[in-house]
C-alpha positions in Angstrom: 6.3 -51.6 -207.4 5.6 -47.3 -206.2 3.1 -45.5 -208.7 3.2 -41.8 -209.6 0.6 -40.1 -211.1 2.1 -37.9 -213.2 0.6 -34.2 -215.5 0.7 -33.5 -219.0 0.8 -29.9 -219.7 1.7 -28.2 -222.9 2.0 -32.5 -224.3 -1.5 -32.2 -224.1 -2.3 -29.7 -226.6 -0.3 -31.2 -230.1 -2.2 -32.3 -232.6 -1.1 -35.6 -234.8 2.5 -35.1 -233.6 1.6 -35.5 -229.8 2.9 -39.1 -229.7 6.4 -38.3 -231.3 6.6 -35.6 -227.7 4.9 -38.2 -225.1 7.8 -40.7 -226.7 10.5 -37.9 -225.6 8.9 -36.9 -222.1 9.2 -41.0 -221.6 12.5 -41.4 -222.3 13.2 -38.5 -220.7 12.1 -40.0 -217.2 13.3 -43.0 -217.7 16.4 -41.9 -218.5 16.4 -39.9 -215.3 15.6 -42.7 -212.9 17.9 -45.8 -215.3 18.8 -47.3 -211.6 15.4 -48.1 -210.9 12.7 -50.7 -212.3 10.8 -48.5 -214.4 7.1 -48.6 -215.6 5.2 -45.6 -217.5 1.7 -46.2 -218.6 -0.7 -43.6 -220.5 -4.3 -42.9 -220.2 -5.7 -39.3 -221.5 -3.1 -36.7 -220.1 -1.3 -38.4 -218.1 1.2 -40.6 -217.5 1.3 -43.8 -214.6 4.7 -44.1 -213.6 5.6 -47.2 -211.8 9.1 -47.2 -210.2 10.3 -49.7 -208.4 10.0 -50.6 -204.3 13.6 -50.1 -203.5 13.2 -46.1 -205.4 14.5 -43.9 -203.1 11.7 -40.9 -202.9 14.0 -37.6 -202.8 15.6 -38.7 -206.0 12.3 -39.5 -207.9 10.9 -36.1 -206.7 14.3 -33.7 -207.3 13.5 -35.6 -211.3 10.2 -35.7 -211.7 10.6 -31.8 -210.2 13.4 -31.3 -212.9 11.7 -32.6 -215.6 9.9 -30.1 -218.4 6.7 -31.4 -219.8 5.5 -32.2 -216.6 3.2 -29.6 -215.0 2.8 -31.4 -211.3 3.1 -35.2 -210.4 1.9 -37.5 -206.9 2.3 -40.1 -205.0 -0.8 -42.3 -206.1 -2.7 -45.6 -205.3 -4.6 -47.3 -207.1 -7.3 -50.3 -207.2 -10.3 -52.5 -209.6 -13.4 -49.9 -210.3 -15.2 -51.7 -207.5 -16.9 -49.4 -205.2 -16.0 -51.6 -201.4 -12.3 -51.6 -202.9 -12.0 -47.8 -203.4 -13.2 -47.3 -199.7 -10.7 -49.6 -198.8 -8.1 -48.0 -200.3 -9.4 -44.3 -199.2 -9.2 -46.0 -195.5 -5.6 -47.4 -196.5 -4.0 -44.2 -197.9 -5.5 -41.8 -195.0 -3.4 -43.7 -192.5 -0.4 -43.1 -194.9 -1.2 -39.4 -196.0 -0.1 -35.5 -194.6 -3.4 -34.8 -193.6 -3.6 -33.4 -190.0 -6.7 -33.9 -187.7 -7.5 -30.2 -188.2 -7.9 -27.4 -190.3 -9.9 -27.6 -193.8 -10.2 -30.4 -196.9 -12.1 -30.8 -199.8 -12.6 -34.3 -202.2 -11.9 -33.3 -206.0 -13.7 -36.7 -207.7 -13.3 -36.6 -211.4 -15.0 -39.6 -213.2 -13.7 -40.3 -217.1 -15.0 -43.7 -216.8 -19.1 -42.7 -217.3 -19.7 -46.8 -217.0 -18.7 -46.6 -213.0 -22.1 -46.0 -211.2 -21.2 -43.7 -208.8 -21.2 -40.4 -210.0 -18.7 -37.8 -209.4 -20.8 -36.5 -206.7 -21.1 -39.5 -205.4 -18.0 -40.6 -205.1 -17.3 -37.0 -203.5 -19.4 -37.4 -200.1 -19.0 -40.9 -199.6 -14.9 -40.2 -199.3 -15.8 -37.1 -197.4 -17.4 -39.0 -194.4 -14.4 -41.5 -194.7 -11.8 -37.8 -194.2 -14.1 -37.5 -191.6 -14.1 -40.6 -189.5 -10.6 -40.5 -189.6 -10.0 -36.9 -188.6 -13.3 -35.6 -186.8 -11.4 -31.9 -186.5 -11.2 -31.8 -190.0 -13.4 -29.6 -191.7 -14.7 -29.2 -195.2 -13.7 -26.2 -197.9 -14.4 -26.3 -200.9 -12.3 -22.7 -201.8 -9.1 -22.5 -200.0 -8.5 -25.8 -198.1 -5.6 -26.7 -196.4 -5.8 -30.6 -198.4 -7.3 -32.0 -200.8 -7.7 -35.2 -201.8 -8.0 -36.0 -205.8 -10.2 -39.6 -206.9 -9.9 -40.4 -210.2 -12.3 -43.3 -212.1 -10.3 -44.3 -215.2 -9.2 -47.8 -216.1 -8.8 -48.0 -212.5 -9.7 -46.0 -209.8 -6.2 -43.4 -208.7 -6.6 -42.4 -205.2 -3.8 -39.2 -204.0 -3.9 -36.0 -202.0 -1.8 -33.0 -202.9 1.6 -33.5 -205.1 4.3 -31.3 -206.5 4.8 -29.0 -209.6 6.8 -29.6 -212.1 8.2 -27.2 -214.7 6.0 -27.3 -217.5 7.3 -26.3 -221.2 8.3 -29.1 -223.6 10.5 -32.5 -222.9 14.0 -31.6 -223.5 15.1 -32.6 -227.3 11.8 -32.3 -228.9 13.2 -28.5 -230.3 16.6 -30.4 -231.5 19.9 -28.9 -229.9 21.6 -25.9 -228.8 25.1 -24.8 -227.8 24.8 -22.1 -224.5 27.4 -19.6 -223.9 27.5 -20.2 -220.4 29.4 -17.6 -217.8 30.3 -17.5 -214.0 27.4 -15.1 -214.0 23.5 -15.2 -212.7 22.2 -14.7 -216.2 23.7 -17.5 -218.6 22.5 -20.3 -216.5 18.5 -19.5 -216.3 19.0 -18.8 -219.9 19.4 -22.2 -220.3 16.8 -23.2 -217.9 14.1 -20.8 -220.3 16.0 -22.3 -223.5 15.2 -25.8 -222.4 11.6 -25.7 -221.2 11.5 -25.1 -224.9 12.4 -28.4 -225.5 16.2 -27.6 -226.5 18.3 -30.0 -225.1 22.1 -28.0 -225.0 25.8 -28.5 -224.3 27.8 -25.5 -223.0 30.5 -23.4 -223.6 32.6 -21.8 -221.4 35.9 -19.3 -222.0 38.8 -19.5 -219.5 41.3 -17.4 -218.9 44.1 -18.6 -216.8 45.5 -17.4 -215.2 43.6 -14.1 -215.1 40.3 -15.7 -214.3 41.2 -18.8 -211.6 40.5 -22.3 -211.2 37.9 -21.5 -208.8 36.1 -19.9 -211.0 36.5 -22.5 -213.6 34.9 -24.5 -210.6 32.3 -21.9 -210.6 31.1 -22.6 -213.7 31.2 -26.5 -213.8 29.0 -26.5 -210.5 26.1 -24.2 -212.8 26.9 -27.1 -214.8 25.5 -29.3 -212.4 23.3 -27.5 -211.2 21.6 -26.5 -214.3 21.7 -30.3 -216.2 19.0 -31.7 -214.5 16.8 -29.4 -216.6 18.8 -29.8 -219.6 19.2 -32.9 -219.3 22.7 -34.7 -220.9 25.5 -31.9 -220.9 28.5 -31.3 -222.0 31.3 -28.3 -221.1 33.6 -27.3 -222.8 36.4 -25.3 -221.5 37.7 -22.9 -223.7 41.5 -21.7 -223.1 41.5 -18.0 -224.6 44.0 -16.4 -223.0 46.3 -15.8 -225.7 43.2 -14.5 -228.1 42.3 -11.9 -225.6 45.8 -11.1 -224.7 45.4 -10.2 -228.7 42.6 -8.2 -228.6 43.5 -6.1 -225.3 46.7 -5.0 -227.4 45.7 -4.4 -231.0 41.9 -3.8 -230.4 40.4 0.0 -230.0 40.1 0.1 -226.0 36.6 0.6 -226.0 35.9 -1.5 -228.6 37.6 -4.7 -226.4 34.8 -6.2 -225.3 32.9 -6.1 -228.5 36.1 -7.4 -230.6 36.1 -10.4 -227.8 32.2 -11.4 -228.4 32.7 -11.7 -232.2 35.4 -14.1 -231.4 32.7 -15.9 -228.9 30.7 -16.3 -231.8 33.1 -17.3 -234.7 34.3 -19.7 -232.3 31.2 -21.1 -230.8 29.5 -21.5 -234.5 32.9 -24.2 -235.6 32.3 -26.3 -231.9 28.3 -26.1 -232.6 28.6 -27.4 -235.5 31.0 -30.2 -234.4 28.4 -31.2 -232.1 25.3 -30.9 -233.7 23.8 -28.1 -232.5 21.6 -25.9 -234.4 21.3 -22.5 -232.5 23.4 -20.4 -229.6 21.9 -19.5 -226.8 22.9 -16.5 -224.7 22.2 -14.8 -221.2 21.6 -11.4 -222.6 19.2 -8.8 -221.9 19.0 -5.8 -223.2 20.4 -2.9 -222.7 21.6 -4.6 -218.9 25.3 -3.7 -220.0 27.0 -1.5 -222.7 27.8 -5.1 -224.9 23.6 -5.5 -225.3 22.3 -2.8 -227.0 20.6 -2.9 -230.1 23.3 -2.6 -231.8 25.9 -4.0 -230.0 23.8 -7.1 -230.3 23.5 -6.7 -234.3 27.4 -6.7 -234.5 27.7 -9.7 -232.5 24.6 -11.6 -234.6 26.8 -10.8 -238.0 29.5 -12.5 -236.7 27.3 -16.2 -236.7 26.3 -17.9 -239.2 23.4 -19.8 -236.4 20.9 -18.4 -235.5 21.5 -16.8 -232.0 18.1 -17.5 -229.5 18.4 -15.1 -226.1 16.0 -16.3 -223.5 16.5 -12.7 -221.2 16.1 -10.5 -223.5 13.4 -8.7 -222.4 13.6 -9.5 -218.9 15.3 -7.4 -216.0 17.6 -8.0 -213.4 15.3 -8.7 -210.9 12.9 -11.0 -212.7 16.6 -12.8 -214.0 17.6 -13.5 -210.1 14.2 -14.7 -209.0 14.2 -17.2 -211.5 17.8 -17.9 -210.3 17.1 -18.4 -206.7 14.1 -20.0 -207.8 16.4 -22.9 -210.4 18.6 -23.1 -207.4 21.8 -21.1 -209.4 22.3 -17.9 -207.4 24.0 -18.6 -204.7 26.6 -20.5 -206.7 26.5 -17.6 -209.2 27.3 -14.6 -206.8 30.3 -16.4 -205.8 33.1 -13.7 -206.2 35.0 -15.4 -209.0 35.0 -13.3 -212.0 35.1 -14.3 -215.2 37.0 -13.3 -218.2 34.6 -11.3 -219.7 34.7 -8.7 -216.5 38.4 -9.1 -216.2 39.0 -7.6 -219.4 36.5 -5.1 -219.3 37.1 -1.5 -220.8 36.2 1.6 -218.4 34.4 3.4 -221.2 33.1 0.5 -223.3 31.5 1.4 -226.8 27.7 1.5 -227.0 27.1 2.1 -230.3 29.0 1.0 -232.4 28.7 0.6 -236.7 28.6 -3.0 -237.7 30.3 -1.9 -240.8 32.9 -0.3 -239.3 33.3 -2.7 -236.5 33.5 -5.8 -239.0 36.5 -3.9 -240.4 38.1 -3.3 -237.1 37.8 -7.3 -236.3 39.1 -8.4 -239.6 42.1 -6.1 -239.0 42.5 -8.3 -235.5 43.4 -11.7 -237.7 41.9 -13.8 -235.1 41.6 -16.8 -237.2 44.5 -18.5 -235.8 44.5 -17.8 -232.1 41.1 -18.8 -232.5 41.6 -22.1 -234.1 44.5 -22.8 -231.7 41.7 -22.7 -228.6 40.2 -24.9 -230.7 42.5 -27.6 -230.0 43.0 -27.0 -226.5 39.3 -27.7 -225.5 38.7 -29.4 -222.4 35.5 -31.2 -222.2 33.4 -32.2 -218.7 29.9 -34.3 -219.1 26.9 -34.2 -217.2 24.8 -36.8 -216.4 20.5 -36.2 -216.5 20.4 -35.6 -212.6 23.7 -33.2 -212.8 26.1 -35.6 -211.8 29.5 -35.3 -213.1 30.7 -38.6 -215.6 34.0 -39.2 -217.6 34.3 -37.6 -220.7 
């Protein structure tokens, strides 16, 4: 079987409940690689993932790169704790590694098992001699090497070269479940990423106002859901048809209040769906003062319409920071496709920026939105996504 050394991050700092987090992480990894035979062993801050030899390397890397709870991983090779077997293993690995006969390298040797007769320094010196024999033109640089060969002496000896970074955080599902209000913009997919990084498993909720928002806009949101799902785990996308509700708001609400009245309706509707799905919090992509509906007073009003905690992972982020994260997780190019969501299409020219909560609640109650909200819930469509982003049958 292929062997991967997985480095744990924040989980390693947990106390008596660390094993709970480790179990969730193991389950998440197994679920992502469920098409292959796998085994995961644990040794002091490390997982050792064994995957069947027929497993696709690219799929393994993609699965682990999007798994919260890991900070890094590498293809590794192992042998029993015998000196000659270690030197033979390094010889074998150097024939397969990405080292080139140029540049610089260093050896990072760690002896967790102090009963092994060689000290870390002795292991590093001998290993460096083997590297130099294979690559005569390469030189040692202990501070900023081009290549690093890692050797860890544990229950066995593990050897690996440069690996891959993983996103850190806590395993998805360790903090419960939330419901993300997903639009077709840049912000909400990034908010999903950050919420999942703190252990929240997420479903997605999208408001569709056909024919004012096109089928292309819906396909764009479905694509975003598939791009975020590898980070959030199994997810459902609930598509709410809210054309009649928005038309009622546009007809009966004060023009400068229409966006806030729509967002109030979204909160009430999202609470109803969250209760049915077992979610304990709502998650939005709002950033303080980014637009008129995201001022302190505006968010205080929309929060008053929610019985649940509203989490805003991006509340202190500026747009450039959000765009940078969107590029990092691969959602930016999809988010900027020119298919607008219903929030944009029904936005007033001069939206209210400093609403009074009591007044807004009174105005909202006069709209009598209950019937439109219940009708929308009765016509929801849903789509399912697997832990690798694949759309599955609902």
